[in-house]
C-alpha positions in Angstrom: 0.0 0.0 0.0 1.5 3.3 -1.0 1.5 6.2 1.5 0.2 9.6 0.5 2.3 12.7 1.3 0.6 16.1 1.0 2.2 19.5 1.5 -0.7 21.9 1.8 -1.8 25.3 2.9 -5.2 25.5 4.6 -7.1 28.8 5.0 -10.4 29.6 6.7 -12.5 32.8 6.3 -15.8 33.8 7.6 -18.6 33.4 5.2 -22.2 34.5 5.1 -25.2 32.2 5.3 -26.8 31.5 2.0 -29.1 34.1 0.7 -32.3 32.0 0.7 -31.7 31.1 4.4 -33.3 27.7 4.1 -31.0 26.4 6.7 -27.9 27.1 8.8 -24.4 27.6 7.6 -22.0 25.7 9.9 -19.0 27.2 11.7 -15.6 25.3 11.7 -13.0 26.5 14.2 -14.7 29.9 14.6 -13.9 30.7 11.0 -17.2 30.0 9.2 -17.5 27.3 6.5 -15.1 28.5 3.9 -12.0 26.3 3.4 -9.2 26.3 0.8 -6.5 23.7 0.7 -3.7 23.8 -1.9 -2.3 20.4 -2.8 1.3 20.7 -3.9 2.3 17.0 -4.0 0.6 13.6 -3.9 2.1 10.1 -4.2 -1.3 8.4 -4.7 -4.8 8.1 -3.5 -5.6 9.0 0.1 -6.9 11.5 2.6 -6.9 15.1 1.3 -8.5 16.9 4.2 -10.6 16.3 7.4 -12.5 19.3 8.8 -12.7 18.3 12.4 -16.0 19.0 14.2 -18.1 22.0 13.5 -19.7 24.1 16.2 -23.0 22.6 17.4 -25.8 23.6 15.0 -28.4 25.8 16.6 -31.3 23.9 14.9 -32.1 20.3 14.2 -31.4 19.0 10.7 -31.7 16.0 8.6 -29.8 17.2 5.5 -26.3 18.5 4.8 -25.3 20.3 1.6 -22.0 21.8 0.6 -20.5 23.4 -2.5 -17.1 24.3 -3.7 -14.3 23.4 -6.2 -12.7 19.9 -6.4 -9.0 19.5 -7.5 -10.2 16.5 -9.6 -13.3 14.5 -10.2 -11.9 11.6 -8.3 -12.4 13.2 -4.9 -14.9 11.5 -2.5 -16.6 13.4 0.3 -17.7 11.7 3.5 -19.7 12.8 6.5 -19.4 11.2 10.0 -22.7 9.7 11.0 -21.6 8.0 14.2 -18.4 7.9 16.3 -16.8 5.2 14.1 -18.9 5.5 11.0 -18.4 7.6 7.9 -20.8 7.7 4.9 -20.3 8.9 1.4 -22.1 12.1 0.3 -23.7 12.3 -3.1 -21.6 14.6 -5.3 -22.5 16.3 -8.6 -19.5 17.8 -10.5 -19.4 20.5 -13.2 -16.9 22.1 -15.6 -14.2 24.1 -13.9 -14.2 21.8 -10.8 -17.4 23.2 -9.3 -19.4 20.7 -7.3 -22.1 20.3 -4.7 -22.7 17.5 -2.3 -25.7 16.3 -0.3 -26.3 13.8 2.5 -29.7 13.0 4.1 -30.2 11.4 7.5 -33.2 9.1 8.3 -34.0 11.2 11.4 -33.5 14.8 12.6 -30.4 15.4 14.7 -28.4 18.2 16.4 -24.9 16.6 16.3 -21.8 18.5 15.3 -20.7 17.8 11.7 -17.4 16.4 10.5 -16.4 16.0 6.9 -13.4 14.4 5.2 -12.2 14.3 1.6 -10.4 11.5 -0.2 -8.8 11.4 -3.6 -9.1 8.3 -5.6 -6.8 9.6 -8.4 -3.3 8.4 -8.9 -2.1 11.9 -8.2 -4.1 15.0 -7.0 -2.8 18.5 -7.4 -4.7 21.8 -7.4 -7.0 23.3 -4.8 -9.8 22.0 -2.8 -12.3 24.8 -1.9 -15.4 24.6 0.2 -17.6 27.7 0.0 -20.3 26.7 2.4 -21.6 23.8 4.5 -25.3 24.1 5.4 -27.8 22.0 7.4 -31.6 22.1 7.2 -34.7 20.1 7.8 -36.1 18.6 4.6 -39.6 18.9 6.1 -39.4 22.7 6.1 -41.1 24.5 3.2 -38.5 25.0 0.4 -40.0 28.4 -0.5 -42.3 30.7 1.4 -45.8 31.1 0.0 -46.9 34.4 -1.5 -49.6 36.5 0.2 -53.2 35.3 -0.1 -53.8 38.0 -2.7 -51.2 36.5 -4.9 -51.8 32.7 -5.0 -49.1 30.5 -6.5 -49.9 30.3 -10.2 -48.4 30.2 -13.6 -46.8 33.5 -14.8 -49.2 35.3 -17.1 -47.1 38.2 -18.3 -43.5 38.6 -19.4 -41.3 40.8 -17.3 -40.7 44.3 -18.5 -37.4 45.3 -20.0 -35.0 46.9 -17.5 -33.4 50.1 -18.9 -29.7 50.7 -18.8 -28.6 47.0 -18.8 -28.2 44.3 -21.4 -29.2 41.0 -19.9 -27.6 37.6 -20.6 -31.0 36.0 -20.9 -32.2 32.7 -19.5 -32.2 31.3 -23.1 -28.6 32.4 -23.6 -27.3 30.7 -20.4 -29.5 27.6 -21.1 -31.5 27.9 -17.9 -33.6 24.9 -16.6 -37.3 25.4 -16.6 -38.7 26.2 -13.1 -39.7 23.0 -11.2 -42.9 24.5 -10.0 -45.1 27.5 -10.8 -44.0 31.0 -9.9 -45.8 33.4 -7.6 -46.3 36.8 -9.3 -45.1 40.0 -7.7 -44.7 43.7 -8.3 -41.4 44.8 -6.7 -41.5 47.7 -4.2 -38.0 47.0 -2.7 -34.6 45.8 -3.9 -32.1 43.7 -1.9 -28.4 43.3 -2.7 -26.5 40.0 -2.0 -23.3 38.2 -2.8 -23.4 34.5 -3.8 -20.7 33.7 -1.2 -19.3 31.3 -3.8 -17.1 31.3 -6.9 -15.8 34.7 -8.1 -16.4 34.3 -11.8 -14.2 36.9 -13.5 -15.1 36.4 -17.2 -18.3 35.7 -19.1 -17.1 32.2 -19.9 -16.8 31.6 -16.1 -20.0 33.4 -15.4 -22.0 31.2 -17.8 -20.7 28.1 -16.0 -21.4 29.6 -12.6 -24.9 30.8 -13.3 -25.8 27.3 -14.5 -24.2 25.8 -11.4 -26.1 28.1 -9.1 -29.4 27.2 -10.6 -28.8 23.5 -10.4 -27.5 23.9 -6.8 -30.6 25.8 -5.7 -33.1 23.5 -7.5 -31.4 20.1 -6.7 -30.2 20.6 -3.1 -32.6 23.3 -1.7 -35.7 22.2 -3.6 -36.4 25.7 -4.8 -38.4 26.3 -8.0 -35.5 28.2 -9.7 -32.4 30.1 -9.0 -33.0 32.3 -5.9 -32.2 35.7 -7.4 -33.6 37.9 -10.2 -30.3 39.4 -11.4 -26.8 38.0 -11.0 -23.6 39.9 -11.9 -20.2 38.4 -12.7 -16.8 40.0 -12.2 -16.7 41.4 -15.8 -20.0 43.2 -15.2 -22.2 40.9 -17.2 -25.8 40.8 -15.8 -27.6 37.4 -16.0 -31.3 37.1 -15.9 -32.4 34.9 -13.0 -36.0 34.5 -12.1 -38.2 36.9 -14.0 -38.3 40.1 -11.9 -42.1 40.0 -11.8 -42.2 36.7 -9.8 -41.2 36.1 -6.2 -37.7 35.0 -5.5 -36.1 33.0 -2.7 -33.3 35.3 -1.4 -34.5 36.7 1.9 -36.4 34.5 4.3 -39.7 36.0 5.2 -39.1 39.1 3.0 -39.4 37.7 -0.6 -42.7 39.1 -1.5 -42.4 42.1 -3.9 -38.6 42.1 -3.4 -36.2 42.1 -6.4 -33.0 40.3 -5.5 -29.6 41.3 -7.1 -26.6 39.1 -6.3 -22.9 39.6 -7.2 -20.8 36.5 -7.9 -18.1 36.1 -5.3 -17.6 36.2 -1.5 -17.0 39.8 -0.3 -16.2 39.3 3.3 -12.5 39.7 2.8 -12.1 41.0 -0.8 -14.0 43.5 -2.8 -16.1 43.3 -6.0 -14.7 44.7 -9.3 -15.4 48.1 -10.6 -17.4 46.5 -13.4 -19.6 44.7 -10.9 -20.3 47.8 -9.0 -21.1 49.8 -12.1 -23.5 47.0 -13.3 -25.1 46.8 -9.8 -25.8 50.6 -9.8 -27.3 50.4 -13.3 -29.5 47.4 -12.4 -30.7 49.1 -9.2 -31.5 52.2 -11.1 -33.3 50.3 -13.9 -35.5 48.2 -11.6 -36.3 51.3 -9.5 -37.3 53.3 -12.6 -39.6 50.6 -13.9 -41.3 49.8 -10.6 -41.0 53.2 -8.9 -39.0 51.8 -6.0 -38.0 54.4 -3.5 -34.4 54.7 -2.4 -35.5 54.1 1.2 -36.4 50.6 -0.1 -32.8 49.7 -1.3 -31.4 47.1 1.2 -28.5 44.9 1.8 -29.5 41.4 2.8 -28.0 41.8 6.3 -30.3 44.8 7.0 -33.5 42.8 6.7 -32.4 39.2 7.3 -30.2 37.2 9.6 -27.0 37.1 7.6 -23.6 38.6 7.0 -24.5 38.9 3.3 -23.4 40.7 1.1 -20.1 40.6 2.9 -18.4 43.4 4.7 -16.5 44.9 1.7 -19.5 44.9 -0.6 -21.8 46.2 2.1 -19.6 49.3 2.7 -19.5 50.0 -1.0 -23.2 49.5 -1.3 -23.8 52.0 1.5 -21.8 54.6 -0.4 -23.7 53.8 -3.6 -27.0 54.1 -1.9 -26.1 57.5 -0.5 -25.1 58.6 -4.0 -28.4 57.4 -5.4 -30.3 59.1 -2.6 -28.8 62.4 -3.7 -29.4 61.9 -7.4 -31.9 63.8 -9.5 -34.6 61.2 -9.1 -34.1 60.6 -5.4 -36.5 61.3 -2.5 -33.9 63.8 -1.1 -34.0 65.8 -4.4 -37.8 65.8 -4.4 -37.8 67.4 -0.9 -35.9 70.4 -2.3 -37.8 70.6 -5.6 -41.3 70.5 -4.2 -41.3 72.9 -1.2 -45.1 73.5 -1.4 -45.7 69.7 -0.9 -43.4 69.3 2.1 -45.2 67.9 5.0 -44.0 68.0 8.6 -42.8 64.4 8.2 -40.9 65.4 5.0 -39.1 68.2 6.9 -38.2 65.9 9.7 -36.9 63.4 7.2 -34.8 66.2 5.5 -33.4 67.3 8.9 -32.5 63.7 9.8 -30.7 63.2 6.5 -28.8 66.4 6.9 -27.7 65.4 10.5 -26.8 62.0 9.3 -29.3 60.1 11.5 -31.7 58.9 8.9 -32.0 55.2 8.5 -32.6 54.1 4.9 
């Protein structure tokens, strides 16, 4: 039996919970779920990495899902199901090394999670990356129901064009059909996210990643479609997700009439590209113009949901962008100055709070 020798660097970073918040993102060693292990040498098949135990999950679960990048398609993932027992996870692999894994238990549990990864290849070099490890109960509704006034039904009208952006359409990225009927909506708010996953820097990478994200959301989370309405890669390409006039699955409990825009990448430690930020601004402006969404209804995920999304770096940049949009020619702030006869006492109070820096948008 040949021994395996690995020289590796292992890094951990905090990562936000997934935008749809179906379940709970696990914490390993106080550093979140993200792991990156560079393999510099291998003499044969063997153990690549073992995570150790996660922190105790806050909620019961019967399903574990993870996603990341494999160094080769011969990697096997296992989950510890008992003190001396490991079981193989089901893995689906994609071009570029992207993969997701899933394991289902027979009964709900609250045990800490341990994972390990083996390579069955004769030699394994490259990088193993885990973007997120999440637990949830399969008995929980995959998607929240729309309000009673908007019953789940087939979409009857095509979404309007969004000015200022050129979409990579669902047909162009070869989207799957939704697995169930959509719930119609009329957006009155916009929420910004990051995918907390692969940072696709070119359109070629973006086309692979958008397809992966849809498969991951449909096949592991049980959602009807990709969670978001618009997704932006590092080159500034804007991909059409769900039609904007149907309800998404991107903020638990706040999806109704909410347009979700997500940037590909994890922006806890690094920042988005200038092209992404420019495309984000144009997308926000376009959606706001079509649906008359007020700037006070522009949110980051963390402001209305239990999450670190869209990452610390993107959140800071989004806050600056929002302030800029609030001071633009079509903003509520500008309207306060341009229509003095219509200023109510509430409007004056709002203006005063903006000027003093105490307004909460």
